[in-house]
C-alpha positions in Angstrom: 92.4 323.3 94.2 90.4 323.2 90.9 93.6 323.4 88.6 94.9 320.1 89.9 94.5 317.7 87.0 94.4 314.7 89.3 90.9 315.8 90.1 89.9 314.5 86.6 90.1 311.0 88.1 86.7 311.8 89.7 85.1 313.1 86.4 83.4 309.8 85.5 82.1 309.5 89.1 80.5 312.9 89.0 78.8 312.2 85.7 77.5 308.7 86.8 76.2 310.3 90.1 74.4 313.1 88.0 72.8 310.4 85.7 71.6 308.4 88.8 69.2 311.2 89.4 66.3 310.1 87.1 65.4 313.5 85.9 69.1 314.2 85.0 69.6 310.8 83.6 66.5 310.9 81.3 67.2 314.4 80.2 70.8 313.5 79.1 69.5 310.3 77.4 67.0 312.2 75.2 69.2 315.2 74.5 72.8 313.9 74.5 74.4 311.1 72.6 77.4 309.6 74.3 77.7 306.9 71.7 78.4 309.4 68.9 80.4 312.0 71.0 81.4 310.5 74.3 83.6 313.5 75.3 81.2 316.3 74.5 79.7 316.5 78.0 83.1 316.2 79.7 84.5 319.0 77.6 81.7 321.3 78.3 81.8 320.6 82.1 85.5 321.1 82.3 85.4 324.3 80.4 82.6 325.5 82.7 84.3 324.4 85.9 87.8 325.9 84.9 86.3 329.1 83.8 84.1 329.7 86.9 87.0 328.9 89.2 90.0 330.3 87.5 88.9 332.1 84.4 88.7 335.7 83.5 85.3 337.5 83.7 85.1 337.2 79.8 85.8 333.5 80.0 83.3 333.0 82.8 80.6 334.8 80.8 81.4 332.8 77.7 81.2 329.5 79.7 77.9 330.3 81.4 76.2 331.4 78.2 77.4 328.3 76.4 76.0 325.9 79.0 72.8 328.0 79.3 72.2 327.7 75.5 72.9 324.0 75.7 70.3 323.6 78.6 67.5 325.5 76.9 66.0 322.6 74.9 66.6 320.0 77.8 63.1 319.7 79.2 60.3 317.3 78.9 57.1 316.0 80.3 56.6 313.0 82.5 55.2 309.7 81.2 55.3 306.0 81.9 58.9 305.2 82.9 60.0 308.8 81.9 60.3 311.4 84.7 59.8 315.1 84.0 63.1 317.1 83.6 64.2 320.6 83.0 67.8 321.6 83.0 66.8 325.0 84.3 65.2 323.4 87.5 67.3 324.8 90.5 67.1 321.5 92.4 68.8 319.7 89.5 71.5 322.4 89.1 72.1 322.0 92.9 72.5 318.3 92.4 75.0 318.7 89.4 77.0 321.2 91.3 77.0 318.9 94.4 78.4 315.9 92.4 81.2 318.1 91.1 82.1 319.4 94.6 81.9 316.0 96.2 83.8 314.2 93.5 86.6 316.8 93.6 86.8 316.6 97.4 86.9 312.8 97.3 89.6 312.6 94.8 91.7 315.5 96.4 91.5 314.0 99.8 92.8 310.6 98.4 95.9 312.3 97.0 96.7 315.4 98.9 97.1 316.2 102.7 94.0 317.0 104.6 92.8 320.6 104.2 92.7 322.8 107.2 89.1 323.4 108.4 89.1 327.0 107.3 90.4 326.2 103.9 87.8 323.3 103.6 85.0 325.7 104.5 86.2 328.3 102.0 86.3 325.8 99.2 82.8 324.5 100.1 81.3 327.9 99.9 83.1 328.8 96.7 82.0 325.6 94.9 78.3 326.8 95.1 79.2 329.1 92.2 78.8 326.2 89.9 75.2 326.2 90.5 74.5 329.9 91.1 76.2 330.8 87.8 73.3 329.1 86.1 70.6 330.7 88.1 70.4 328.5 91.1 69.4 330.6 94.1 72.4 331.0 96.4 70.5 329.8 99.5 70.0 326.3 97.9 73.7 325.6 98.4 74.1 324.0 101.8 75.6 326.7 104.0 78.1 324.5 105.9 79.9 321.2 105.2 77.8 319.3 107.8 74.6 320.7 106.0 76.1 319.4 102.7 76.8 316.0 104.2 73.0 315.8 105.3 72.0 316.8 101.9 74.2 314.4 100.1 73.2 311.5 102.2 69.5 312.3 101.5 70.1 312.5 97.9 72.0 309.2 97.7 68.9 307.4 99.1 66.8 308.9 96.4 68.9 307.8 93.4 67.5 305.3 90.9 69.1 303.7 87.9 66.9 302.1 85.2 67.8 300.5 81.9 67.7 303.9 80.0 70.3 305.4 82.5 72.4 302.3 82.4 72.6 302.4 78.7 73.8 306.0 78.8 76.5 305.0 81.3 77.5 302.1 79.2 77.9 304.4 76.2 80.0 306.8 78.3 82.3 304.2 79.8 82.7 302.5 76.3 83.8 305.7 74.5 83.8 303.7 71.2 83.9 306.8 69.0 86.5 308.6 71.1 90.1 309.3 69.8 92.5 306.2 70.0 94.4 307.7 72.9 91.2 308.2 75.0 90.1 304.6 74.2 93.5 303.5 75.5 92.8 305.3 78.8 89.3 304.0 79.2 90.2 300.8 81.2 91.8 303.0 83.9 88.9 305.6 83.7 86.4 302.8 84.2 88.4 301.4 87.1 88.6 304.8 88.8 84.9 305.6 88.1 83.6 302.4 89.6 86.0 302.5 92.5 85.2 306.1 93.5 81.4 305.7 93.4 79.6 305.3 96.7 79.0 301.7 97.1 75.2 302.1 97.1 75.5 303.8 93.7 77.9 301.2 92.4 75.2 298.7 93.2 72.5 300.6 91.3 74.6 300.4 88.2 75.3 296.7 88.7 79.1 297.2 88.8 81.1 294.4 90.4 83.8 295.6 92.9 86.0 293.3 95.0 88.3 293.9 98.0 91.3 293.2 95.7 90.1 296.1 93.5 89.7 298.2 96.5 93.3 297.6 97.5 94.5 298.4 94.0 92.6 301.7 94.1 94.2 302.6 97.3 97.7 301.8 95.8 96.8 303.9 92.8 96.1 307.0 94.9 99.2 306.4 97.0 101.3 306.4 93.8 99.4 309.5 92.7 100.2 311.3 95.9 103.9 310.8 95.3 103.6 311.9 91.7 101.9 315.2 92.5 104.7 316.0 94.9 107.4 315.7 92.2 105.5 317.0 89.2 105.8 320.8 88.5 102.5 322.8 88.8 103.0 323.8 85.1 102.4 320.3 84.1 99.8 319.4 86.7 97.6 322.4 85.7 98.0 321.9 81.8 94.4 320.6 81.4 93.0 323.8 83.0 95.2 326.1 80.8 94.2 324.1 77.7 90.5 324.6 78.4 90.8 328.3 79.3 92.7 328.8 76.0 89.8 327.2 74.2 87.5 329.9 75.7 89.7 332.7 74.2 
């Protein structure tokens, strides 16, 4: 499932969900600069996901070590309006992995036929590697899809978006310093990101979303479901091959 490039439609959703956990959001705000390099986190995440799901052992090792090095300085104490954060915190690693899994499943189910229960269960179990590869204890990953749904709903109720996190999201969605071709795609990326977010999280960010936009989103995914049936896998999987090549 991971090689399907249509899953990239959920990338912005995953990042904004990650940021809505205050510990993640403030860690990113202090240690990342979306305004100067809006694609850095996306490139790192995609390299990691593609390596862990479809890469060689050498590529997996390289991707894990790269992310671990990037995470080492990402820690800070709490203070007024600034929650404590540590990128090595297993609970935060679980949340990041969960957002990647849930966003992938939401996007996949909007485009492809429903997975058979056994396949869905297998994919759920395998997605846990995105957390365990960084040191998250395997037992933290919800053991069943029902357990994951319970965990997910609890976490959604604990999310909080303040002005600091909104500013990071604004820089991400503006992508002002991205290449011209990326900036040309950003209206579509913003539309997909806002539309795919859970309504409660959309409200936290203050995003407007109308029934008309909801219909347009459904139509977009209907068109995508047709395109994936007629597009060769070589083209659909091109982003994955690109990122794996970059890892050597």
